[in-house]
C-alpha positions as CSV (number, residue, x, y, z in Angstrom):
1,X,-21.6,220.0,30.6
2,X,-20.8,217.3,27.9
3,X,-18.4,218.6,25.4
4,X,-20.1,217.1,22.4
5,X,-23.4,218.7,23.5
6,X,-21.7,222.2,23.4
7,X,-20.2,221.4,20.0
8,X,-23.7,220.4,18.8
9,X,-25.1,223.7,20.1
10,X,-22.5,225.7,18.2
11,X,-23.1,223.9,14.9
12,X,-26.9,224.1,15.2
13,X,-27.0,227.9,16.2
14,X,-24.1,229.2,13.9
15,X,-25.6,228.7,10.3
16,X,-25.2,230.6,7.1
17,X,-28.2,232.7,5.8
18,X,-28.5,235.3,3.1
19,X,-30.6,238.2,4.1
20,X,-32.6,239.0,7.3
21,X,-33.8,235.7,8.7
22,X,-37.5,236.6,9.1
23,X,-38.3,237.2,5.5
24,X,-36.0,234.3,4.5
25,X,-38.0,232.1,6.8
26,X,-41.3,233.1,5.1
27,X,-39.6,232.3,1.7
28,X,-38.5,228.9,3.2
29,X,-42.0,228.0,4.4
30,X,-43.6,229.0,1.1
31,X,-41.1,227.0,-0.9
32,X,-41.8,224.0,1.2
33,X,-45.6,224.5,0.8
34,X,-45.3,224.7,-3.0
35,X,-43.2,221.5,-3.0
36,X,-45.8,219.8,-0.7
37,X,-48.7,221.0,-3.0
38,X,-47.0,220.0,-6.2
39,X,-48.2,223.0,-8.1
40,X,-47.7,226.8,-8.1
41,X,-50.5,227.9,-5.7
42,X,-53.4,230.0,-7.1
43,X,-54.0,231.4,-3.6
44,X,-51.9,231.8,-0.4
45,X,-53.0,232.4,3.2
46,X,-50.1,233.2,5.4
47,X,-50.6,233.5,9.2
48,X,-47.7,235.2,11.0
49,X,-47.0,236.4,14.6
50,X,-46.6,240.0,15.4
51,X,-42.9,239.7,15.7
52,X,-42.7,238.3,12.2
53,X,-44.7,241.3,10.9
54,X,-42.4,243.6,12.8
55,X,-39.2,242.0,11.4
56,X,-40.2,241.7,7.8
57,X,-42.0,245.1,7.3
58,X,-39.0,247.3,6.6
59,X,-36.0,245.1,5.6
60,X,-34.8,244.7,2.0
61,X,-34.7,241.1,0.7
62,X,-31.3,240.6,-0.9
63,X,-30.8,239.9,-4.6
64,X,-34.5,241.0,-5.2
65,X,-34.1,244.4,-6.9
66,X,-35.1,246.0,-3.5
67,X,-38.2,244.1,-2.8
68,X,-39.7,244.5,0.7
69,X,-42.4,242.9,2.8
70,X,-44.2,239.7,3.5
71,X,-46.0,239.4,0.2
72,X,-42.6,239.8,-1.6
73,X,-41.0,237.0,0.6
74,X,-44.0,234.7,-0.3
75,X,-43.7,235.4,-4.0
76,X,-39.9,234.9,-4.1
77,X,-40.1,231.6,-2.0
78,X,-42.7,230.3,-4.4
79,X,-41.2,231.5,-7.6
80,X,-37.5,230.5,-6.9
81,X,-37.2,228.9,-3.5
82,X,-35.3,225.7,-2.8
83,X,-36.5,224.5,0.7
84,X,-33.5,222.1,0.9
85,X,-31.2,225.1,1.2
86,X,-33.1,226.3,4.4
87,X,-31.9,229.8,5.2
88,X,-30.2,230.0,1.8
89,X,-33.6,229.3,0.1
90,X,-33.4,232.1,-2.3
91,X,-29.7,232.6,-2.7
92,X,-29.6,231.9,-6.4
93,X,-32.3,234.4,-7.6
94,X,-32.1,235.4,-11.3
95,X,-33.6,238.3,-13.0
96,X,-36.2,235.9,-14.5
97,X,-37.0,234.7,-11.0
98,X,-37.6,238.1,-9.7
99,X,-39.9,239.0,-12.6
100,X,-41.7,235.8,-12.0
101,X,-42.3,236.8,-8.4
102,X,-43.4,240.2,-9.4
103,X,-45.8,238.7,-11.9
104,X,-47.2,236.4,-9.2
105,X,-47.8,239.4,-6.8
106,X,-49.7,241.2,-9.6
107,X,-51.9,238.2,-10.5
108,X,-52.5,236.1,-7.4
109,X,-54.1,236.5,-4.0
110,X,-51.8,236.6,-0.9
111,X,-53.8,237.0,2.3
112,X,-51.6,238.1,5.2
113,X,-53.2,237.3,8.6
114,X,-51.9,238.4,12.0
115,X,-51.9,235.3,14.2
116,X,-52.5,236.3,17.8
117,X,-50.7,233.2,19.2
118,X,-48.4,233.8,22.0
119,X,-45.6,232.1,20.0
120,X,-43.2,234.9,19.1
121,X,-41.9,233.2,15.9
122,X,-44.8,231.7,14.1
123,X,-45.5,231.1,10.4
124,X,-48.4,229.1,8.7
125,X,-48.8,229.0,5.1
126,X,-51.9,227.6,3.6
127,X,-51.6,227.0,-0.2
128,X,-54.4,226.2,-2.7
129,X,-54.6,225.1,-6.2
130,X,-57.9,223.8,-7.6
131,X,-59.0,221.1,-5.3
132,X,-55.6,220.7,-3.7
133,X,-54.4,222.2,-0.4
134,X,-51.1,222.2,1.6
135,X,-50.2,223.5,5.0
136,X,-46.8,224.1,6.3
137,X,-46.2,225.5,9.9
138,X,-43.1,226.6,11.8
139,X,-42.7,227.6,15.4
140,X,-40.0,229.2,17.5
141,X,-37.1,228.4,15.2
142,X,-36.7,229.7,11.7
143,X,-36.6,226.3,10.1
144,X,-38.4,224.3,12.7
145,X,-41.3,222.7,10.8
146,X,-43.9,221.6,13.4
147,X,-46.7,220.6,10.9
148,X,-47.2,219.6,7.2
149,X,-50.6,218.7,5.7
150,X,-51.5,217.7,2.2
151,X,-55.3,217.6,1.4
152,X,-56.0,217.4,5.1
153,X,-53.8,214.4,5.7
154,X,-51.1,215.0,8.3
155,X,-47.7,214.3,6.8
156,X,-45.5,215.8,9.7
157,X,-46.6,216.5,13.2
158,X,-43.9,217.6,15.7
159,X,-44.9,217.9,19.4
160,X,-43.8,221.3,20.5
161,X,-44.4,222.8,23.9
162,X,-45.2,226.5,23.3
163,X,-44.6,227.6,26.7
164,X,-41.0,226.7,27.5
165,X,-39.6,225.6,23.9
166,X,-35.9,226.5,23.7
167,X,-34.5,224.4,21.0
168,X,-35.1,221.7,18.5
169,X,-32.1,219.6,19.6
170,X,-29.6,219.8,22.5
171,X,-30.9,221.6,25.6
172,X,-29.2,225.0,26.3
173,X,-30.4,225.0,29.9
174,X,-27.1,223.6,31.0
175,X,-25.1,226.4,29.7
176,X,-23.6,229.0,32.1
177,X,-21.0,231.7,31.6
178,X,-18.6,229.6,33.8
179,X,-19.2,226.6,31.7
180,X,-18.6,228.7,28.5
181,X,-15.5,230.3,29.9
182,X,-14.0,226.9,30.8
183,X,-14.9,225.5,27.5
184,X,-13.5,228.3,25.5
185,X,-10.2,228.1,27.4
186,X,-9.9,224.3,27.1
187,X,-11.3,223.3,23.7
188,X,-9.0,222.0,21.1
189,X,-9.6,224.8,18.4
190,X,-9.1,222.4,15.7
191,X,-12.5,220.8,16.6
192,X,-14.2,224.1,15.6
193,X,-11.7,225.6,13.3
194,X,-13.8,224.8,10.2
195,X,-16.9,226.4,11.7
196,X,-15.2,229.7,12.7
197,X,-13.1,229.9,9.5
198,X,-16.5,230.2,7.8
199,X,-17.7,232.8,10.3
200,X,-14.4,234.8,9.8
201,X,-14.6,234.6,6.0
202,X,-18.3,235.3,5.4
203,X,-18.8,238.0,8.0
204,X,-15.6,239.8,7.3
205,X,-16.6,239.8,3.5
206,X,-19.9,241.6,4.2
207,X,-18.3,244.0,6.6
208,X,-15.8,245.0,3.9
209,X,-18.5,245.5,1.4
210,X,-20.3,247.8,3.9
211,X,-17.2,249.9,4.2
212,X,-16.7,250.3,0.5
213,X,-20.3,250.7,-0.8
214,X,-23.4,252.8,-0.1
215,X,-25.9,250.8,2.2
216,X,-28.5,252.2,4.6
217,X,-27.4,255.0,6.8
218,X,-23.7,253.9,6.4
219,X,-22.9,254.3,10.0
220,X,-20.0,251.8,9.6
221,X,-18.2,253.6,6.7
222,X,-19.0,257.1,8.3
223,X,-17.3,256.1,11.4
224,X,-14.3,255.1,9.5
225,X,-14.5,258.3,7.4
226,X,-14.5,260.5,10.5
227,X,-11.6,258.6,11.9
228,X,-9.7,259.3,8.8
229,X,-10.6,263.0,9.1
230,X,-9.7,263.3,12.8
231,X,-13.2,263.8,14.1
232,X,-13.0,260.3,15.8
233,X,-9.8,258.9,17.1
234,X,-8.3,255.9,15.2
235,X,-8.4,253.6,18.3
236,X,-9.3,249.9,18.5
237,X,-12.8,250.8,19.8
238,X,-13.8,252.9,16.9
239,X,-12.3,250.4,14.4
240,X,-14.2,247.5,15.9
241,X,-17.5,249.3,15.8
242,X,-17.0,250.7,12.3
243,X,-16.3,247.2,11.0
244,X,-19.2,245.5,12.7
245,X,-21.8,248.2,11.9
246,X,-20.8,248.2,8.3
247,X,-21.6,244.5,8.0
248,X,-25.2,245.4,9.3
249,X,-25.5,248.4,7.0
250,X,-24.9,246.0,4.0
251,X,-27.0,243.0,5.2
252,X,-30.1,244.9,6.3
253,X,-30.1,247.0,2.9
254,X,-30.2,244.1,0.6
255,X,-26.5,243.0,0.1
256,X,-26.5,239.5,-1.4
257,X,-23.5,238.3,0.5
258,X,-24.4,235.6,3.1
259,X,-23.5,235.9,6.7
260,X,-23.2,233.3,9.6
261,X,-26.0,233.8,11.8
262,X,-26.2,233.1,15.6
263,X,-29.4,232.2,17.5
264,X,-31.4,232.9,14.3
265,X,-30.0,236.4,13.6
266,X,-27.4,237.6,11.2
267,X,-27.1,240.8,13.2
268,X,-26.3,238.8,16.2
269,X,-23.9,236.6,14.3
270,X,-22.0,239.6,13.0
271,X,-22.0,241.4,16.4
272,X,-20.8,238.3,18.2
273,X,-17.9,237.8,15.6
274,X,-16.7,241.0,13.9
275,X,-15.5,243.1,16.8
276,X,-13.6,240.1,18.2
277,X,-12.1,239.5,14.8
278,X,-11.0,243.2,14.4
279,X,-9.8,243.3,18.1
280,X,-7.7,240.2,17.6
281,X,-6.3,241.7,14.3
282,X,-5.3,245.1,16.0
283,X,-3.8,243.3,19.0
284,X,-2.0,240.8,16.7
285,X,-3.3,237.9,18.7
286,X,-2.8,234.4,17.4
287,X,-5.6,232.5,15.3
288,X,-5.9,230.2,18.3
289,X,-6.7,233.1,20.6
290,X,-9.1,234.5,18.0
291,X,-11.1,231.2,17.7
292,X,-11.2,230.9,21.5
293,X,-12.6,234.5,21.7
294,X,-15.2,233.6,19.0
295,X,-16.3,230.4,20.8
296,X,-16.8,232.4,24.0
297,X,-18.7,235.2,22.5
298,X,-20.9,233.0,20.4
299,X,-21.8,230.6,23.2
300,X,-22.5,233.5,25.4
301,X,-24.9,235.1,22.9
302,X,-26.6,231.8,22.6
303,X,-26.9,231.4,26.4
304,X,-28.2,235.1,26.8
305,X,-30.7,234.5,23.8
306,X,-32.1,231.4,25.4
307,X,-33.2,233.4,28.4
308,X,-34.5,236.3,26.2
309,X,-36.2,234.1,23.6
310,X,-35.9,234.0,19.8
311,X,-38.0,237.2,19.1
312,X,-39.1,239.8,21.6
313,X,-39.2,243.6,22.2
314,X,-35.7,243.3,23.8
315,X,-33.0,244.1,21.1
316,X,-31.2,240.7,20.5
317,X,-28.1,242.6,19.4
318,X,-27.5,243.8,23.0
319,X,-27.3,240.1,24.0
320,X,-24.5,239.7,21.5
321,X,-22.9,243.1,22.6
322,X,-22.8,241.9,26.1
323,X,-21.2,238.7,25.0
324,X,-18.6,240.9,23.3
325,X,-18.0,242.8,26.6
326,X,-17.1,239.6,28.2
327,X,-15.1,238.5,25.1
328,X,-12.9,241.5,25.1
329,X,-12.0,240.8,28.7
330,X,-11.6,237.1,27.8
331,X,-9.1,238.0,25.1
332,X,-7.2,240.2,27.6
333,X,-6.8,236.9,29.6
334,X,-9.0,238.2,32.5
335,X,-10.2,235.9,35.2
336,X,-13.7,234.3,35.2
337,X,-15.1,236.9,37.7
338,X,-13.8,239.9,35.5
339,X,-15.3,238.4,32.4
340,X,-18.7,237.8,34.2
341,X,-18.6,241.4,35.6
342,X,-18.1,242.6,32.0
343,X,-21.3,241.0,30.9
344,X,-23.3,242.2,33.9
345,X,-22.0,245.7,33.4
346,X,-23.2,245.8,29.8
347,X,-26.6,244.2,30.7
348,X,-27.1,246.9,33.4
349,X,-26.5,249.5,30.8
350,X,-28.2,248.6,27.4
351,X,-31.0,246.3,28.4
352,X,-33.7,249.0,27.8
353,X,-33.0,249.2,24.0
354,X,-36.0,247.9,22.1
355,X,-36.4,245.9,19.0
356,X,-38.7,247.9,16.6
357,X,-38.2,245.5,13.6
358,X,-35.5,244.5,11.2
359,X,-34.2,247.5,9.1
360,X,-31.3,249.5,7.9
361,X,-30.9,251.4,11.2
362,X,-30.2,248.3,13.2
363,X,-26.6,249.1,12.4
364,X,-26.8,252.1,14.6
365,X,-28.1,250.0,17.6
366,X,-25.1,247.6,17.0
367,X,-22.7,250.6,17.3
368,X,-24.3,251.7,20.5
369,X,-24.2,248.2,21.9
370,X,-20.6,247.8,21.2
371,X,-19.5,251.2,22.3
372,X,-21.1,250.3,25.7
373,X,-19.3,246.8,25.5
374,X,-16.0,248.4,25.4
375,X,-16.9,250.6,28.3
376,X,-18.2,247.6,30.3
377,X,-15.0,245.6,29.7
378,X,-12.8,248.5,30.6
379,X,-14.7,249.0,34.0
380,X,-14.4,245.3,34.8
381,X,-10.7,245.1,33.9
382,X,-10.2,248.0,36.4
383,X,-12.2,246.1,39.1
384,X,-15.3,248.3,38.7
385,X,-18.7,246.6,38.3
386,X,-22.4,247.1,38.9
387,X,-23.6,245.9,42.3
388,X,-26.2,243.6,43.5
389,X,-29.5,245.5,43.9
390,X,-28.5,248.1,41.4
391,X,-31.7,248.0,39.2
392,X,-31.9,244.7,37.4
393,X,-28.3,243.5,38.5
394,X,-28.3,240.6,40.8
395,X,-25.6,238.9,43.0
396,X,-24.1,237.0,40.1
397,X,-24.1,236.9,36.3
398,X,-26.5,234.0,36.0
399,X,-29.0,235.7,38.3
400,X,-28.8,238.8,36.2
401,X,-29.4,236.9,33.0
402,X,-32.4,235.3,34.5
403,X,-33.6,238.9,35.4
404,X,-33.0,239.8,31.7
405,X,-35.2,236.9,30.6
406,X,-38.0,238.0,32.8
407,X,-37.7,241.6,31.7
408,X,-37.8,240.5,27.9
409,X,-40.4,237.8,28.1
410,X,-42.8,239.3,30.7
411,X,-42.0,242.9,31.2
412,X,-41.7,243.9,27.6
413,X,-44.7,241.8,26.3
414,X,-47.0,245.0,26.2
415,X,-44.1,246.9,24.8
416,X,-44.0,244.4,21.9
417,X,-47.6,245.1,21.2
418,X,-47.3,248.9,21.4
419,X,-44.3,248.8,19.0
420,X,-46.2,246.7,16.5
421,X,-49.4,249.0,16.7
422,X,-47.1,252.0,16.2
423,X,-45.5,250.4,13.1
424,X,-48.9,249.5,11.7
425,X,-50.1,253.0,12.6
426,X,-52.8,251.7,15.0
427,X,-51.6,254.0,17.9
């Protein structure tokens, strides 16, 4: 695969965001709709897919005085959003902005409509002011605007295949674990150093905040506390899990620090990076080795998520955790076969973990996925791996990844509906 295409994919998929990407995407679309309309809307109709409802329902919007929910994201995007900042759209909220958003919620109509489209990531905002009307729609990708209208005149219309849409730019279909392994081994790390310096800096900052402050269930800091008290061992596995889970504790509970996302998710971005960062620190690896490990884990996460899809009932963190299983073996200078077996081991273990929305307890799933990742790598490094025909495991890692895609997109489709019904208390 062409080197420049892989570099383009990395730079498109690894981007900064403040807060959970689903409510931020809603704020982004609303800020854009207000910009197109030219006025503060007197009424908003927002059409969202079930997965958007699921992922916005319970997560705290950062810097918002603990505001939660679709309506809050709408009001914040309208009151203080800057669409040019994309997933940092409400990164500069002031107390005045928050009060303005709360006043808008109290005095204006926001109609939230569950759009039954098969598109998993879908938002359409229709904004009204007197005789003026604006529409902004995104599909599949958190900032992928596919349609803009002003007073029934189409300003933007992007053709988008709802069935097999994967990306807005370079095709991910040519990625493979073997390609990723070779690329991570051979790339001149200076070509990606700026990107991964930002990953290391931002994601480490929020992990350290999660270790020091009270956020969510505090699983990250509690693992650390129990290591210090002798209940858990002070080993590299517990240190990596504690550091990573702490980042999610903070992010999902409203910490205002930004993170570098991967495949549209901050939790995936932190899971793909923080254990690799901590592992390299503990092993005293060089910066070059660290960057190569990060290149591998992020590209592997992207490859797995391309198969699974942007949003589904399959917990995306398990894709990143499986990438980390391979990444640990990669950092141990293992062969391609061993790295591939590490990934397959983890996919065969944790692929049943569901996504039941973005929330503080996502940190506990990250911990589970990473504990499994260390087991999966350890087994492969000792030449032990799951065999072809054992459940969803196939004859090679690429065939197994395809099986995971079928499981997530076809097998778990009904699961997604049931989860949403439970969350909306319809079951």
